[in-house]
N, C-alpha and C positions, 0 to 999 in steps of 0.2 A: 645523544646526537642532536646538534643544533638544527632547528627547522629554519629553512631559508624561504623568505617571502617569495610569492609566485613571480613577480616582476624581476626580482634580483636573480632568481633561479634562471629565468629566461635569458637574462643578460649574460650570466656566467656561461650558459649553454652556447650562446652565440659567439662568445669569445673563445670557447674551446672547441668549436666546430672544426672538423678536418678540411673544410672548404672555406674559401674566402667569402665573407658576407660584408656588404656595404649598404648603408642607408644614406640617401641623399635627398636634398630638396629638388624641386623641379628644375632649377638652374644648375644643378650638379654639385652644390655645396655639401661636403661630407658631414653627416651628422654622427654616424656610427661606422666604425671600421674595425673588424676583428684582426688579431695578430696574423692569421693566415693570409688574409687579403692584403695587409700591409707588406708582408714578406714577398708575395707574388708580384706586387706592383713596384717594389723597390727599384728594379732596373729602369723603370720609366721615371723615377723621381730620385736621381742620384743625390740630390741635396737633402732628401727625406721630407720635403715639403708636399703634403697631400691635403690640400685645402678643397680643391674642386675636382671631382672625378673626370669631367669632360676635359679639363685641362691636362690632367695626368695622362689621359688616353688619346690626346689630340694627335700624337704622332702615329699611332697605330689604328685609331678608329676615328678619323677626322669628321665623319658624318653622324656620329653618335648623338650629338646635341640635337641636331635637327630631327633625327629619327625619334628621340624621346619627346620632343615638342609636338610631333605629329600624332602621338598616342596620348590622347587626353582623357580617356575614360578609365575609371578604376578597373583594374584587372587586365587592361590592355598589355599585350606582350610587346615590349620594345625590340628585343632581340633574343635569340635562342642559340646557344652554342656558337656565338660570333667568334671566329678565330682571331687571336691577337698575337702576332709574331713579335716577340721581344727582341731588342738588339743585344748583340753579344757584349759582355763585360770584359774589359781588359783586351789583351792581344791573343787570346786563345782561339782555337778553331773548333770548338765543341759544337754539338748539335744545337740548333736554334730552339729556344724555349717557346712553346706554344701554349697560350691560355685560351680557355673557353669562357665567354661572357654570356650570362643570362640576366636580363633586366626586365622588370615588370613595374608598371605604374600601380601604386597602391591607392592613391587618391589624388585629389587636385594638386597637392603640394608635395607629395612624397614618391620617391622612386626606391626600389629595392633591387640590388644586384648581387649575384653570386659569381665567384670566380673559381675555376678549377684548372689544374695543370694538365694539359693534354699532350705533353711532350712525348711521353712513352707511347701513347696510343698513336700519335702522328708518325713516330719512327716506325712502329709496327706496320702501319698502313703503307708507309713508303717502302718498306722491305717487301711487303706483300706485292706491291705493284712492280717492284724491280724483279722479283722472282717470276711474276706472270709474264712481263715483257721478255725476260731471259728465256723462259720456256717457249714463248711464241716465236722468237727468232730462230728456234731450232726445230720447228715443226713446219712440214710442207702444207700450205693452206689447202691444196686440192685433195691430197690423199690422207692427210692427218698422220702421216708417217714422219719420223725424225728425218731432218734434211741433211745435206752435205756437211754442214758445220758440226751437226751432232754426231754423224758417223765418224768424222775425223777425230773429234774429242774422244769418242768411245775407243777407237783403235789405239790412239796415243795412250790412253789409260791402261789398256790391255798390254801393250808393248812395254810400258813402265813396270807393270806387275811382273812381267816375265823376268825382269832383272832380279827380283826377290823370290820368284817362284819359277825356277828353271823348268819344272814339269808342266807348267801351264800351257795348254794348247787351245787354239781357237782357229776358226776358219771363216771365210767370207764367201757367200754365195751371191753371184751376180745374176740378176734376172733382167733380160732385155726384151722389150716389146718389138719384135720384128714386124716390119711393114705397117707400123703404127700410122704413118703418115697417110696411108690409104683411107683410114677411117676418117681422119679430118677432111680429106679432099672429097670423098664421096658422101659422107653423112653429115659433115659439119663439125665444128669445134665443140659444140655442146655434147654430141655423141661421143667424141674423143675424150672429153672430160669425164663422162660417165664411165667409159671403159677404164680409164685411169683410176677412178675411185673404186671400181669393181676390183681391179688388180691390187690396189692398196689394201683393200679389205681381205682379199684372199692371201696376200703375202703376210699380213699381220696375223691371220687365223692359222696359217701353216707354220709360222715362226714361233708361236707362243710356247710350244713344248721344248724349244731349244734355241737359245740366242735371241736376237732382236731383229725386227724388221726396220727398214729405212728407205727413204727415197733420195739417194745421193745425187742424182742428176746424171748428165751425160757429158763427157766421158767419166767413168769412175775415178775417184780421186786417190786410189791406192793400187799398189801392186803387192801381191803376196805370193812368194815363191815356195813356201813350204807345202809339202804334199799332205793332204788330209788323211786322217785315219780311215780304215775301212768302215767303221761304224758311222763316221761322219758322212762318208760317201753314200751309204744306204739311206741314212736319214735325208740327205739332200735330194736323192732321187725320189723318195717318197713325197717330199714336199713339192717337187717340180711336177709330179703326177697330179697333185691336188690343184696346182695352179693352172693346168691346161685343160680343165673341164670346160666344155663349151658353154656359152651363155647366149640367151635369146633377147637380151635387153637391147634397147634402142631400135627394135624392130628388125634385127638381124642376128645371125649367128656369128659370135666373135669369140675366138679362142682366148 
């Protein structure tokens, strides 16, 4: 096995590294760039000309040159995970490629940068945020129960299932707060909100053994004419009994 000198081994490692590595002078002139960095930067240099890193990144990081000039001490961090949104190539409508740039000043005349492809991570974060927003739109902010939109979607799914499962049965129990306006008028809206939260907690607690609880609003957005089974009626009566226990919160007794 041929022994490779230390400096040459280091250069080989840099060229084979799975991330983009770039060494430049203080003014951005590229001294060393490995194949991965060249590949990642190619959308910003259609002609393949990569002489100055600041010029290559001018369209996506216009302030990078000034930022590097302001970091004059060896070891100073110029930027960390700076997102670079690359333009689309061709007429396709694929996901935007996102790169992350990390740059450090090595000494008075040398800068070292590394590039990584953050596209997949950015897509996952976007999907996570979309899922979070989707869920928040279907939750009542006061009671933390599924709202009208979520209830309608749930009922539509169940009705669709009945086409494939004729024996599928489900029921809807409506719980109304009679004379609730009296609480708002006599004790204030803060007390009314507390009562609604208590009701939501009790509904969720009573519903966990069978079905789901929700806060669909008034009036209810559905009508269901099928008669429930006897076991369903017994279960619903038991749940209503749990919901009507008195409460002494807000300084009064509220059913």
